[in-house]
N, C-alpha and C positions, 0 to 999 in steps of 0.2 A: 432418375435415369433408369431405363428399362434394362433387363438382363441382355437383350439383343444388342443394345447400344454399347455394351461393354466389350463387344467382340472387336478387336482392333483390325485395321486394314490388313496387317500381315497375317493374323489369324484367319481372317475371311479368305484371304488369298490361298492359304494352305488348305482350308476347308473345300474350296472350289476345286483345287487339284485332286483332293481325295475323292470328290464327287465324280470327277472325270475318270479316275481309275476305277471307281465302282461301276460307273456306266459301261466302261469297256469290258469289265468282268461279266456283268449282267447280259451284255450284248452277245458275248460268246456263249454263255451258259444257256440263255433262254431263246436267243434269236439267230443263232448260228452266224453271227457277224453280218447279218442282212441290213442292220441299221448303219447309217453314216452319222458320225459324231456331229451333234448340233452345238450351238452355243449354250452356255449355262449362265444363269443370273440369279443372285440372291435378292429377293425383294421384300419390302416392308409391308406389303399388303397382307392384312390378317383375315381377310374374307375367304381365302382359300389357302390350302397348303402347297399346291403346285398347279402348273398349267403348261400345256404344250401349245406353243404359238407357231403354227405351221407356216404362215407367211414369212416369218423372220427366221425360221428353223432354230427356235430357241425353247429351252426348257427353263421355266421359272420355278423357283423353290423358295418357300417362305423362310426368312431368317429364324422364325421362331422354332423351326424344326430342329435346328442346331442346338438350341439351349433349353427349350421348354418341352419338347417332345422326345428327343433322343435320336440317335443315329438309326436305330431299328426302324423307327417310324419314317425317317427320311428315305431309307432304302425302299420301303413299301410305296411310298409316294412316287419315288423315282421309277419304280416298275410300272406304276400306273400310267405315268406320262410317257414311258417308252412304248407301252401298248398303244396309246393314242398315236404316237409317231409311226408305229408299225402299220396301223390301219390307214393312216394318211399317205405314207410314203411308199410302203411296200405293196399293200393290198390296193391302194389307190381308191378307196371307198370315199365317195364325196356326197352320196345321196341320203345316207343314214344320219340320225342324230349322233352327237358325239359319243353317247353311251348306248348305242344301238346294238343290234344283234352281232355284228362283226366284232365290235369292241369286246362285248361280253364273251364271245367265243374265244378270242385271243387270250383273254384273262383266264378263262376256265381251262384252256389247254395247257396253260403254264402255272396254274395254281395261284394266280394273282387274285387279290381282292379287288373286284371291279368298283367297289365303293371307295377305295383308298382312304378309309376313315382312320387309318392309323391303328395303334394299339387299342384293343377293345377295353372298355370300362365295365365296372360292376353293373351298369344299367343294361349291358348286353345279355346278362344272365337270364336264362328262361326260368319259368315258374318251377319246373321240375328241378332244375339245378339250385335254384334258390332254396327250395324246400330241403333238398339234400344237404346243402351247406348249413342251413339252420340246424338240422339234426346233428351234423358233425360238430358244429360250434357248441351245441348244448352238452354233448358227450365230453368235449375237451374241457368245458367248464367244470363238469363233474370230476375230471382228472386232476383238478387243482386240490382235491381233497387231502388233508393232512394224513389220512389213513392210507398207508402205502398200498395195501391190497385193493382198496376201493379205486384209488387213482389208477393203478395199473389195469384193473378191470375195465374202467371207462375208456382208457386209451385203446385197449384191445378191442373193445366194442366198436369204437369209431373206425379202427382199421378194418375190422371184419365188415362193417357196413360199406365202406368204400370198395372193398373187394367184391362183395356181393353185387353192388350197384354196377361195377364195371364188367364183371362176368356176365351179368344179365343183359347189359347194354350191347356187348359184342355178340352174344349168342342170339339176340333178338333179330339181328340183321338190319335193324333201323339205322339209317344213315345219320351219323352224329355230326354235329358242327364242331370243327376243330379251330383252335386259335394258338397263338404263341405269346410269350412274354419274356422280356429281358429281366433277369434278377440280379440285384446287386449293382455296385458301381463298376464300370469298366476299369481294368487294370492293365498295367504293362506286363506283369508276370503273374501267372496263375499259381497260388499257393497249393501245396499238397492237400491241406485241409479242405480247400474248395473243390478240388478234383474228387475227393472222397464224398463230400456232400452232394455233388452232382450225381455220383454213382448212387447215393442213397435215394434221391428223388427218382432216378430212372428205374431203379430196381423195385421200389416199394410204394411209390405214389402215382403210378399209372400215367406217367408223362414220358415222352422221349426228350433226351437232353443233348445239347450240342454247344460247343464253345465256338462263338462267331467272332470275326474281326469287326471292329468299329473304329470310328474316328472320334478322338477326344477334342472337341472343338476349342474348349478353353485352354487346353494345353498345347494344341497344335501337333499332336502325335497320335500314332496308332495305339490301339488297345484291344482287349478281348473281354467279352462278357458272356455269362451263361444264358442260353436261350432254352426255354422249355416249351414243348408242344403237347397239346392234349385237348380234352373237352374243357369247357369253361369252368366246370366245377373242379376238375383235377388241377388245372392251371392255378386256379385261386388257392387251392389247399397247398399246392407245391410252393407257391409264393410265401404262404404263411410259414410252412415248415422251414423253408430257407432262412427266413428272418428269425424264426424261433431258435433254430440251432445255432446260428451265428451269435445271437445274443447270449444264449445259455452257455456256449463254449467259452465266450469271453468272461462271463460271470464265474464259471468254474475255474478258469485260470487265475482270476484275481483271488479267489478264495484259497487256491493252492499256494499262491504266493504268500499270503498271510500266514497260513499254517506252517509252511516251510521257512518263513521269515526271510524270503529272498528279496534282495534289493536290486535285482537286475531282471531282464526279460530273456536271458539265455534259456533256450529250450521252449520258448513261447510257441513257435510254429509247430514244433514236434508234439507239444502237449495238445494243441488244438486238432492236429491230425489224429492223435489218439482218441480224443473225444468223439470225433466223427466216426472213427472205426469202431469204437465200442458201441455206439448207438446202432451202427450197421449190424454188428454182431447180434444185438438184442432183437432187432427187426427180423433178422434171418432166423433166429430160433423160434420166434412167434409164427413166422411164415411156415416153417416145418410143421408146427402144430396144426395150422389151418389146412395144410395139405392133407394131413391125416383125416381131417374132417371132410375131405372131398372138395373143398374150395380151392381150386388151383387156377392161377392166372397164366394163361398161355400167350398173352400179348394181344395186340390189336392191329391186325394187318392194315386196316384202313388208316390208322394213325401213322404207321410206318410209311405208307404211301404218301400221306400228307407231308411227312418230314422230307422224303425223297424229292417231292415236287418243290418244296422250298429250297432244298440244298441238294441239287443233283450230283455235285462233286464233293463227296465227303472223305476226309483222310482220317484213318484211325491210328491213334498213337497209344502207347502204354507208358506209365510213369510210376515210379515207386522210390521214395526216398525218405526215410523216417528221421534221419539226423540224430538227435539226442534220444537214444533208445530208452533211457530211464524215464524221461519226461513223456515219451510216446506211451510207454506202458501205464504210467500213472494216469495219463489222460484217457487211455482206453478203458481203464477200470471205472473212471468217473462217468464216461459216456454210456456204460452198461447200466447205470442207475437212472438215466434220464427218462422222464415220463412226459410225453408230449401233451401239453394242455393249453388251454386258451389263455392268451396274455392279458394283463390288466387293461391294456390300452385298446384291445379289440372292441369293436362295436358295430352298430349298423351303418350302412352307407347313407349318403345323402338322400337317396331315393327310398330309404326304409328297408331295402333288402339286406339280408345278412351279409356281413363281411368279416372274414377271419382276421384280416389285417386292418389297422386303422387307415382312414382315408389318406391318399397321397397328398403331400404338401404341395 
């Protein structure tokens, strides 16, 4: 039985309702309500992810989008098909090919991917990005050294390399190619540790971060997931750091439980928040050192523009709640000792290019 076949009729009905709500939101955000709602159908055709059927006023979406690709990819495909609908019904263009100049213009004006190929894979990485990731991976491998000073020096060298690369990329004025990726599993409630981790990625790893709503098809309910935007190399590194810190924080908590002989998980979330905060402290200290050397990151205006195009309506919120202060303080002390290094499961991708994370299952 395929994964798609396990989606019950009721869960499929709920998913379609979520798709309609998402369509309405995208219609207002990107098309100023100029589109009239069509019909929607989930299809088993695996040859394409989506299709606008003008004669039937129907948007078809592949069932595999819900389970094998993720909600983020489904939304990108939906945008793509809405662009086709706009060209067909609003612009009335009938002489061009389906992906002709009018369609490409509509996508470019709204920041849509005219290819609708979904989330990028490691094979999208350019040669320059691949070489950079290879150098970063080698430095993070050196950071596994049992010698504390050698390990720290290797991690600092990797961060300095990324900083110089991004400063040079922005100052060169050469237009970069940006992408996005959803990190971690969607959840109903965002833990404080994950909010702090998102801040770490946004402050120190050259990506823009935003929490976005998604639909959890298997559970039939809403959720939230972390989205990072940036260059291909920066997104790849951010994904690795995200996985590394979550894994390391969990390991540190287990070691803390053994040392303290705890038989409960009280203080667990506070400890994880402390770990993320401690690592954030460490990176901030190293950043101050690099600033004194004249390497200062002022941000990437074009990346900020890319994020605004993807999410024109952004709401900013603040959140702070440490809970168990003792556990938080102990976790923070542990977080300051973390040295980012390459994990034992990391290796090359299927196409031979460097990959900081193991291939996706």
